[in-house]
Steps between C-alpha positions, in 0.01 A plus 500: 500500500739398779617832630723583799449863582800709501625567864791585706656197675281363768669520839665171616694520836814295549314289758219436246732407215693252731179335610363498140817324377440213755117460420333224302294703254225366278231650265182314413425689172670647198388499136834570351498206253214662316727775360760500222807548730811287562468451875865413532586851411451799742261755331411850581133424451248256642528368857666164500801328344746267653788747560247725687377194700854448615532863600180472694616188674192299367536124557174381355296669226169366368448569132151488384373457142238742379308352202180713463406838616155647401483836314379779725642300799384646831446390856128516492352276218652331190331266247683184416387567141680838490784531247853397616785739561760225505437369146631820321786513758631149417470566133687831520770328704533229228421220733469157324178475286384208713444756787285739292178304540558271799509610868656158573793569272549840641533354836734238370718747320551716809632209711714400193648855524586436866666175423708678230617755754604217730687332224683818411584580863492179694718632786267809544153344469336174631143420407327377810290189443567305821617523856841398380528787255387738771759369752771509232442868451567570870802273519658695212397843643665415833819449306458866374399392153247743342237263382129582483231224532227548237158338545250500209139571551195585285289806543160355445453132389329578172807359321369161594231570239248287695723172478641364832770331289647825433569553871715190489683628195564845643617326830742283300624823322580651848201677638457477879243783577151514375306828503149413435361822340617828365282790404205296354291204578641179354445126469590460858263764664442860579754777502524784753456723194256296302130516437359206716680485834459129458675230697692203354363315218533115496797546279640754751461249786674231290788736431550604856483138626748384223737782564511425874569135420792613291634713783439820313418834684160647462488878449149673544615852384233633273251226605142575596411497873301182449792333329731588782251343749459186297878461447552528872237224566699274274863584573697279736816717453577873544381706203607839385348832401807623315470871445251737679440742765284512817133618456458671830829689434437586134132458403491381145322203331848366405552420860276229626315529846701471815319182614602309187854610565473359858363174362801470272722553800299244700576251220870564571536706178656833422398812331759690285491882534535681170698807418259714297258770610176329400540248784708703756355852451861607542769341290803666675715257702345658819153441364562142402649426841180653663297250294728217632434617852115497439534147356693394813237651723232326305651145449816472719871525397495133379272577210640798321735493200613714213306492167625781273302465184831623341467531118133449529419821312516689826694821602716471805733726714794257488621192310615168638865627542374752766329251744735612789273807518225280633736353760603854603132607534408191700779589747390867498141397579595282791483150353693233688776316317284191527203658330722635226657151435158337479345765265805525277533125426460253789118480465535432132757238556269312755222504247721366217628224732146410600395446139804390298635146508 
């Protein structure tokens, strides 16, 4: 379900590789903790593991917990009452019984998995919960220590199960990014792919305000247009749309209208560009970089990031070890080094520092 298409090595010039090796690189979205793989081992399948993150020179990777996915999932319209694809998956993977019937426990288990990885490889992984953690990662990386910062987020806030206290519990467990919706309407409001197109519920407003108070990052990927508008009206810090494309460049419902993208930029936020064809209309490195250019033209170079959706049941043309191919294409397509630095990680770092304490 997380295929990298067979391909010859993507071209990477010496200039591109040398620049890539000096970049701060960050990715807003990977679902790798959902799958039964040891992320400390390099595998020949899937998109992300920590050895491949090192090969790709990734400094910060956001890992998101998927806890529910509707049967018949599509970009157009999904019912929140549809059967769940994740329940049989967690049972088949022999997750703890406590996760079989509880979305909260599924979210808790995935962050526990990340903590276990950090315990097993403390010199390779640092879970980012604070400004200090973030700064420590870069201090170590400047000493040529191959350490990756890992930040935990949730893809849809339905694991809160309608109880604001569960936000505090997941924060205490290590979560620092809150995606509000996934593929269906939930207790917080309407999904981009739901039935209603509704805005935030009262509970949704409560969660957004509480998350901001706790210096968590708000992610509106998969949120309805109205939810995005209402979050922007509340937010006093930059928000994120973690994994997407640009509607005027690739016209699909999955990509929200350009004016909403510009509103996110006006908030100081960033938009993460994905690597799969449904959002880019061309998932080659050249095609993704064309999407990045369209994003810069729409929002400005300060508001564009990377948001792969790796291991999110998508097919891509390269895995995280091959990210230098993007740097090569940016140079080939006339990007300045300043633009490349911002897109590859500096914009992400700015938003993290604006939110975390």
